[in-house]
N, CA, C and O of each residue as an XYZ file, in Angstrom:
540
protein
N      13.113     -7.278     14.602
C      12.347     -6.530     13.615
C      13.259     -5.750     12.669
O      12.910     -5.520     11.512
N      14.435     -5.343     13.170
C      15.329     -4.552     12.326
C      15.675     -5.278     11.034
O      15.698     -4.658      9.971
N      15.947     -6.587     11.103
C      16.262     -7.334      9.889
C      15.090     -7.323      8.914
O      15.299     -7.167      7.711
N      13.858     -7.485      9.407
C      12.686     -7.464      8.526
C      12.452     -6.054      7.974
O      12.002     -5.904      6.838
N      12.751     -5.032      8.760
C      12.618     -3.660      8.282
C      13.580     -3.415      7.130
O      13.193     -2.869      6.097
N      14.814     -3.811      7.304
C      15.805     -3.667      6.233
C      15.411     -4.483      5.011
O      15.539     -4.016      3.879
N      14.928     -5.714      5.244
C      14.475     -6.585      4.161
C      13.341     -5.913      3.377
O      13.361     -5.887      2.147
N      12.351     -5.370      4.103
C      11.206     -4.723      3.456
C      11.663     -3.533      2.610
O      11.214     -3.365      1.476
N      12.545     -2.721      3.155
C      13.018     -1.554      2.399
C      13.831     -1.976      1.175
O      13.757     -1.331      0.128
N      14.603     -3.053      1.303
C      15.368     -3.532      0.149
C      14.431     -4.017     -0.957
O      14.626     -3.696     -2.129
N      13.421     -4.786     -0.580
C      12.447     -5.272     -1.557
C      11.743     -4.087     -2.221
O      11.598     -4.053     -3.443
N      11.311     -3.126     -1.419
C      10.619     -1.959     -1.966
C      11.521     -1.200     -2.936
O      11.087     -0.807     -4.019
N      12.757     -0.998     -2.550
C      13.702     -0.264     -3.397
C      14.032     -1.010     -4.684
O      14.481     -0.401     -5.655
N      13.816     -2.312     -4.699
C      14.051     -3.122     -5.893
C      12.861     -3.122     -6.858
O      12.928     -3.759     -7.910
N      11.781     -2.424     -6.522
C      10.589     -2.384     -7.373
C      10.692     -1.211     -8.356
O      10.535     -0.059     -7.953
N      10.950     -1.487     -9.623
C      11.062     -0.395    -10.596
C       9.813      0.494    -10.664
O       9.932      1.712    -10.793
N       8.631     -0.100    -10.580
C       7.421      0.710    -10.695
C       7.273      1.652     -9.502
O       6.857      2.799     -9.664
N       7.609      1.174     -8.311
C       7.521      2.041     -7.134
C       8.453      3.239     -7.265
O       8.087      4.359     -6.908
N       9.657      3.001     -7.778
C      10.589      4.109     -8.015
C      10.037      5.053     -9.085
O      10.098      6.273     -8.932
N       9.503      4.491    -10.155
C       8.968      5.280    -11.265
C       7.846      6.208    -10.812
O       7.812      7.382    -11.180
N       6.933      5.672    -10.014
C       5.770      6.442     -9.593
C       6.115      7.423     -8.467
O       5.379      8.381     -8.230
N       7.237      7.184     -7.771
C       7.683      8.081     -6.707
C       7.172      7.731     -5.326
O       7.130      8.591     -4.446
N       6.782      6.480     -5.119
C       6.255      6.043     -3.820
C       7.387      5.814     -2.822
O       8.530      5.559     -3.202
N       7.047      5.910     -1.544
C       8.002      5.707     -0.459
C       7.397      4.788      0.587
O       6.269      4.997      1.032
N       8.153      3.769      0.976
C       7.763      2.908      2.096
C       8.170      3.651      3.365
O       9.357      3.749      3.676
N       7.194      4.170      4.093
C       7.496      5.062      5.222
C       7.474      4.379      6.576
O       8.167      4.821      7.493
N       6.698      3.312      6.729
C       6.628      2.612      8.016
C       6.446      1.125      7.780
O       5.744      0.713      6.856
N       7.081      0.324      8.618
C       6.840     -1.118      8.627
C       6.750     -1.581     10.071
O       7.428     -1.055     10.954
N       5.905     -2.570     10.293
C       5.778     -3.205     11.596
C       5.845     -4.708     11.398
O       6.138     -5.174     10.296
N       5.586     -5.452     12.421
C       5.639     -6.906     12.301
C       4.519     -7.442     11.416
O       4.608     -8.555     10.899
N       3.466     -6.648     11.243
C       2.324     -7.066     10.420
C       1.645     -5.886      9.737
O       0.456     -5.945      9.424
N       2.398     -4.819      9.507
C       1.803     -3.611      8.943
C       2.808     -2.872      8.066
O       4.018     -3.080      8.158
N       2.270     -2.003      7.215
C       3.118     -1.190      6.343
C       2.367      0.072      5.943
O       1.138      0.096      5.876
N       3.141      1.121      5.679
C       2.582      2.365      5.157
C       3.412      2.803      3.961
O       4.641      2.829      4.015
N       2.723      3.145      2.886
C       3.360      3.657      1.676
C       2.751      5.016      1.380
O       1.532      5.183      1.411
N       3.618      5.993      1.090
C       3.166      7.352      0.808
C       3.565      7.761     -0.604
O       4.536      7.260     -1.171
N       2.789      8.680     -1.146
C       3.023      9.148     -2.505
C       2.610     10.610     -2.616
O       1.470     10.966     -2.316
N       3.543     11.451     -3.047
C       3.205     12.840     -3.352
C       2.469     12.870     -4.680
O       2.865     12.201     -5.635
N       1.397     13.650     -4.736
C       0.553     13.698     -5.926
C       1.154     14.669     -6.950
O       1.490     15.810     -6.633
N       1.273     14.184     -8.164
C       1.716     14.993     -9.297
C       0.648     14.912    -10.382
O      -0.170     13.992    -10.387
N       0.657     15.863    -11.289
C      -0.371     15.914    -12.338
C      -0.435     14.636    -13.174
O      -1.522     14.225    -13.580
N       0.702     14.005    -13.437
C       0.688     12.808    -14.291
C       0.051     11.598    -13.606
O      -0.087     10.546    -14.230
N      -0.340     11.727    -12.332
C      -1.007     10.642    -11.609
C      -2.524     10.822    -11.579
O      -3.237     10.040    -10.950
N      -3.004     11.849    -12.257
C      -4.426     12.179    -12.230
C      -5.126     11.747    -13.516
O      -4.496     11.558    -14.556
N      -6.452     11.595    -13.411
C      -7.262     11.312    -14.593
C      -7.903     12.605    -15.080
O      -7.567     13.683    -14.590
N      -8.816     12.511    -16.032
C      -9.359     13.681    -16.717
C     -10.167     14.617    -15.826
O     -10.364     15.777    -16.187
N     -10.643     14.145    -14.666
C     -11.409     14.995    -13.752
C     -10.531     15.603    -12.659
O     -11.027     16.224    -11.718
N      -9.214     15.414    -12.799
C      -8.215     15.937    -11.855
C      -8.208     15.194    -10.515
O      -7.665     15.704     -9.535
N      -8.807     13.989    -10.461
C      -8.700     13.121     -9.291
C      -7.489     12.225     -9.510
O      -7.088     11.984    -10.649
N      -6.902     11.729     -8.415
C      -5.856     10.722     -8.564
C      -6.483      9.510     -9.246
O      -7.563      9.064     -8.859
N      -5.812      8.985    -10.248
C      -6.327      7.852    -11.024
C      -6.546      6.641    -10.110
O      -5.749      6.378     -9.209
N      -7.625      5.918    -10.352
C      -7.936      4.723     -9.565
C      -6.841      3.680     -9.599
O      -6.650      2.947     -8.629
N      -6.113      3.601    -10.712
C      -5.003      2.654    -10.804
C      -3.884      2.983     -9.837
O      -3.206      2.081     -9.346
N      -3.682      4.263     -9.555
C      -2.672      4.675     -8.578
C      -3.105      4.249     -7.180
O      -2.303      3.729     -6.404
N      -4.379      4.473     -6.863
C      -4.906      4.030     -5.567
C      -4.798      2.513     -5.426
O      -4.432      2.008     -4.365
N      -5.117      1.791     -6.498
C      -5.025      0.325     -6.468
C      -3.590     -0.142     -6.251
O      -3.338     -1.057     -5.468
N      -2.653      0.494     -6.952
C      -1.241      0.139     -6.753
C      -0.844      0.308     -5.291
O      -0.244     -0.590     -4.700
N      -1.180      1.469     -4.700
C      -0.795      1.726     -3.307
C      -1.416      0.696     -2.364
O      -0.734      0.160     -1.490
N      -2.706      0.420     -2.542
C      -3.384     -0.552     -1.681
C      -2.777     -1.938     -1.832
O      -2.468     -2.594     -0.838
N      -2.606     -2.383     -3.067
C      -2.053     -3.710     -3.336
C      -0.662     -3.851     -2.726
O      -0.371     -4.843     -2.058
N       0.188     -2.869     -2.954
C       1.558     -2.964     -2.462
C       1.611     -2.901     -0.938
O       2.361     -3.654     -0.318
N       0.829     -2.015     -0.329
C       0.810     -1.932      1.132
C       0.286     -3.230      1.752
O       0.827     -3.714      2.746
N      -0.766     -3.785      1.157
C      -1.317     -5.062      1.630
C      -0.267     -6.167      1.532
O      -0.103     -6.957      2.461
N       0.433     -6.220      0.418
C       1.431     -7.276      0.225
C       2.587     -7.134      1.206
O       3.095     -8.134      1.713
N       3.007     -5.903      1.476
C       4.072     -5.717      2.460
C       3.600     -6.089      3.859
O       4.332     -6.753      4.592
N       2.398     -5.679      4.247
C       1.882     -6.034      5.570
C       1.788     -7.548      5.722
O       2.203     -8.098      6.742
N       1.245     -8.218      4.714
C       1.126     -9.676      4.763
C       2.482    -10.357      4.732
O       2.705    -11.325      5.459
N       3.384     -9.869      3.904
C       4.719    -10.449      3.825
C       5.464    -10.327      5.139
O       6.142    -11.265      5.560
N       5.346     -9.183      5.789
C       5.993     -9.009      7.097
C       5.389     -9.965      8.122
O       6.111    -10.554      8.927
N       4.073    -10.116      8.093
C       3.419    -11.045      9.030
C       3.832    -12.489      8.770
O       3.979    -13.279      9.702
N       4.020    -12.829      7.485
C       4.389    -14.203      7.119
C       5.897    -14.444      7.201
O       6.351    -15.585      7.110
N       6.664    -13.379      7.372
C       8.096    -13.528      7.598
C       8.974    -13.533      6.364
O      10.093    -14.041      6.419
N       8.507    -12.984      5.250
C       9.382    -12.952      4.080
C       8.700    -12.479      2.819
O       7.679    -11.793      2.867
N       9.275    -12.852      1.687
C       8.724    -12.474      0.387
C       7.283    -12.954      0.256
O       6.937    -14.044      0.711
N       6.453    -12.132     -0.369
C       5.040    -12.484     -0.498
C       4.491    -11.969     -1.819
O       5.077    -11.103     -2.467
N       3.358    -12.524     -2.193
C       2.633    -12.131     -3.393
C       1.159    -11.960     -3.046
O       0.644    -12.610     -2.136
N       0.491    -11.083     -3.777
C      -0.948    -10.929     -3.607
C      -1.656    -12.074     -4.311
O      -1.408    -12.329     -5.489
N      -2.531    -12.762     -3.601
C      -3.358    -13.808     -4.202
C      -4.613    -13.185     -4.802
O      -5.033    -13.544     -5.902
N      -5.212    -12.239     -4.058
C      -6.392    -11.516     -4.543
C      -6.537    -10.260     -3.707
O      -6.050    -10.169     -2.580
N      -7.239     -9.276     -4.309
C      -7.581     -8.099     -3.521
C      -8.720     -7.345     -4.183
O      -8.965     -7.479     -5.382
N      -9.409     -6.550     -3.379
C     -10.496     -5.707     -3.877
C     -10.357     -4.341     -3.244
O      -9.782     -4.184     -2.167
N     -10.897     -3.361     -3.938
C     -10.824     -1.989     -3.436
C     -12.177     -1.323     -3.600
O     -12.886     -1.552     -4.580
N     -12.522     -0.496     -2.628
C     -13.717      0.333     -2.699
C     -13.264      1.789     -2.683
O     -12.607      2.235     -1.742
N     -13.621      2.520     -3.728
C     -13.336      3.949     -3.801
C     -14.469      4.676     -3.087
O     -15.632      4.530     -3.462
N     -14.141      5.451     -2.069
C     -15.157      6.105     -1.250
C     -15.449      7.526     -1.687
O     -16.592      7.978     -1.627
N     -14.416      8.230     -2.128
C     -14.576      9.612     -2.589
C     -13.392      9.954     -3.471
O     -12.357      9.291     -3.395
N     -13.522     10.972     -4.305
C     -12.408     11.350     -5.171
C     -11.161     11.718     -4.359
O     -11.250     12.375     -3.321
N     -10.028     11.292     -4.843
C      -8.750     11.600     -4.195
C      -8.235     12.903     -4.778
O      -7.631     12.924     -5.850
N      -8.482     13.988     -4.061
C      -8.033     15.317     -4.466
C      -7.194     15.867     -3.329
O      -7.700     16.073     -2.226
N      -5.928     16.105     -3.586
C      -5.061     16.621     -2.544
C      -3.611     16.608     -2.966
O      -3.300     16.597     -4.157
N      -2.725     16.609     -1.986
C      -1.294     16.729     -2.260
C      -0.501     15.457     -1.998
O       0.597     15.288     -2.528
N      -1.052     14.560     -1.182
C      -0.304     13.351     -0.808
C      -1.280     12.231     -0.490
O      -2.367     12.472      0.037
N      -0.886     11.003     -0.813
C      -1.660      9.814     -0.469
C      -0.888      8.973      0.538
O       0.324      8.800      0.412
N      -1.587      8.455      1.529
C      -1.017      7.529      2.506
C      -1.833      6.248      2.487
O      -3.047      6.272      2.689
N      -1.162      5.132      2.245
C      -1.811      3.817      2.274
C      -1.308      3.082      3.501
O      -0.112      2.814      3.613
N      -2.201      2.753      4.421
C      -1.837      2.076      5.669
C      -2.512      0.709      5.712
O      -3.737      0.596      5.747
N      -1.677     -0.316      5.708
C      -2.201     -1.687      5.691
C      -1.805     -2.420      6.968
O      -0.742     -2.187      7.543
N      -2.687     -3.303      7.384
C      -2.442     -4.131      8.567
C      -2.972     -5.536      8.305
O      -3.979     -5.720      7.622
N      -2.280     -6.512      8.857
C      -2.706     -7.906      8.751
C      -3.797     -8.160      9.781
O      -3.621     -7.869     10.964
N      -4.907     -8.694      9.338
C      -6.026     -9.002     10.236
C      -6.035    -10.465     10.679
O      -6.539    -10.789     11.754
N      -5.477    -11.343      9.848
C      -5.433    -12.771     10.171
C      -4.287    -13.395      9.397
O      -4.065    -13.076      8.228
N      -3.556    -14.294     10.063
C      -2.490    -14.994      9.339
C      -2.421    -16.438      9.790
O      -2.667    -16.784     10.946
N      -2.075    -17.260      8.818
C      -1.834    -18.666      9.079
C      -0.494    -19.029      8.474
O       0.332    -18.153      8.217
N      -0.272    -20.308      8.247
C       0.995    -20.737      7.644
C       1.064    -20.415      6.160
O       2.143    -20.160      5.626
N      -0.077    -20.425      5.498
C      -0.094    -20.307      4.041
C      -0.625    -18.988      3.508
O      -0.489    -18.714      2.316
N      -1.223    -18.167      4.352
C      -1.767    -16.913      3.847
C      -2.005    -15.919      4.977
O      -2.078    -16.279      6.152
N      -2.121    -14.667      4.581
C      -2.486    -13.590      5.502
C      -3.566    -12.757      4.827
O      -3.494    -12.486      3.628
N      -4.557    -12.357      5.595
C      -5.614    -11.483      5.106
C      -5.353    -10.097      5.686
O      -5.225     -9.928      6.899
N      -5.278     -9.116      4.801
C      -4.892     -7.765      5.203
C      -5.906     -6.745      4.728
O      -6.608     -6.950      3.739
N      -5.966     -5.636      5.457
C      -6.823     -4.521      5.082
C      -5.976     -3.267      4.936
O      -4.951     -3.113      5.601
N      -6.415     -2.376      4.062
C      -5.701     -1.133      3.810
C      -6.681      0.027      3.763
O      -7.756     -0.077      3.172
N      -6.303      1.124      4.386
C      -7.038      2.371      4.283
C      -6.161      3.368      3.543
O      -4.974      3.501      3.842
N      -6.742      4.065      2.583
C      -6.021      5.071      1.813
C      -6.569      6.445      2.165
O      -7.772      6.697      2.101
N      -5.654      7.317      2.536
C      -6.014      8.669      2.944
C      -5.388      9.673      1.987
O      -4.235      9.524      1.581
N      -6.155     10.691      1.633
C      -5.634     11.799      0.846
C      -5.389     12.957      1.803
O      -6.221     13.248      2.663
N      -4.261     13.605      1.652
C      -3.928     14.764      2.471
C      -4.212     16.015      1.657
O      -3.735     16.162      0.531
N      -4.999     16.918      2.244
C      -5.339     18.176      1.598
C      -5.413     19.245      2.682
O      -6.207     19.130      3.616
N      -4.598     20.275      2.563
C      -4.559     21.355      3.576
C      -4.320     20.786      4.980
O      -4.995     21.180      5.931
N      -3.381     19.882      5.109
C      -3.006     19.265      6.393
C      -4.125     18.450      7.037
O      -4.062     18.148      8.229
N      -5.146     18.092      6.261
C      -6.249     17.267      6.773
C      -6.278     15.964      5.986
O      -6.288     15.978      4.755
N      -6.292     14.837      6.698
C      -6.404     13.532      6.044
C      -7.869     13.142      5.917
O      -8.658     13.307      6.847
N      -8.218     12.616      4.728
C      -9.576     12.141      4.479
C      -9.488     10.752      3.874
O      -8.736     10.520      2.928
N     -10.263      9.834      4.427
C     -10.317      8.474      3.896
C     -10.937      8.517      2.504
O     -12.041      9.033      2.332
N     -10.227      7.973      1.500
C     -10.766      8.012      0.136
C     -10.982      6.622     -0.450
O     -11.690      6.485     -1.448
N     -10.385      5.579      0.149
C     -10.594      4.215     -0.353
C     -10.225      3.216      0.739
O      -9.425      3.513      1.627
N     -10.814      2.043      0.659
C     -10.462      0.922      1.532
C     -10.283     -0.320      0.658
O     -10.940     -0.476     -0.372
N      -9.390     -1.184      1.087
C      -9.105     -2.396      0.316
C      -8.861     -3.560      1.254
O      -8.529     -3.376      2.425
N      -9.028     -4.747      0.728
C      -8.729     -5.969      1.470
C      -8.099     -6.948      0.501
O      -8.471     -7.010     -0.671
N      -7.146     -7.709      0.999
C      -6.501     -8.682      0.135
C      -5.941     -9.869      0.889
O      -5.780     -9.835      2.109
N      -5.646    -10.921      0.138
C      -5.032    -12.127      0.669
C      -3.633    -12.221      0.094
O      -3.427    -12.071     -1.110
N      -2.679    -12.472      0.968
C      -1.265    -12.524      0.609
C      -0.743    -13.921      0.918
O      -1.088    -14.509      1.942
N       0.095    -14.448      0.022
C       0.700    -15.766      0.220
C       2.219    -15.631      0.114
O       2.718    -14.698     -0.515
N       2.954    -16.560      0.727
C       4.408    -16.529      0.576
C       4.808    -16.726     -0.874
O       4.204    -17.525     -1.589
N       5.830    -15.995     -1.308
C       6.373    -16.201     -2.662
C       7.134    -17.511     -2.672
O       7.833    -17.827     -1.710
N       7.007    -18.284     -3.751
C       7.651    -19.585     -3.772
C       8.788    -19.620     -4.740
O       9.445    -20.652     -4.883
């Protein structure tokens, strides 16, 4: 697993957008990943909630890492959907993705996004996606 952990962190560190937004790959498993993001004002929309695009980025990237780890290498998102459950108001976001099913050609993954506010985590969105090996 150590080689895949190093591989995952190298891939993550090579993502200009992840660096730009300030995200961190905090955990990886054989079929799972967690990405965290400290909330800053420039990540919010006009109602002071974290912008939906930020939540989508976290879900998509966490899903792709979970699926890629399960498939054993570089991966791409084939499709994904997200359900926003409540406004993301807080200090930090945690996106936790896990592979639910994998075959030779694809992995289906789910992600839960939690907002941290006053040391309490609250589920604010859920997502599901299909990941395929990068060719």
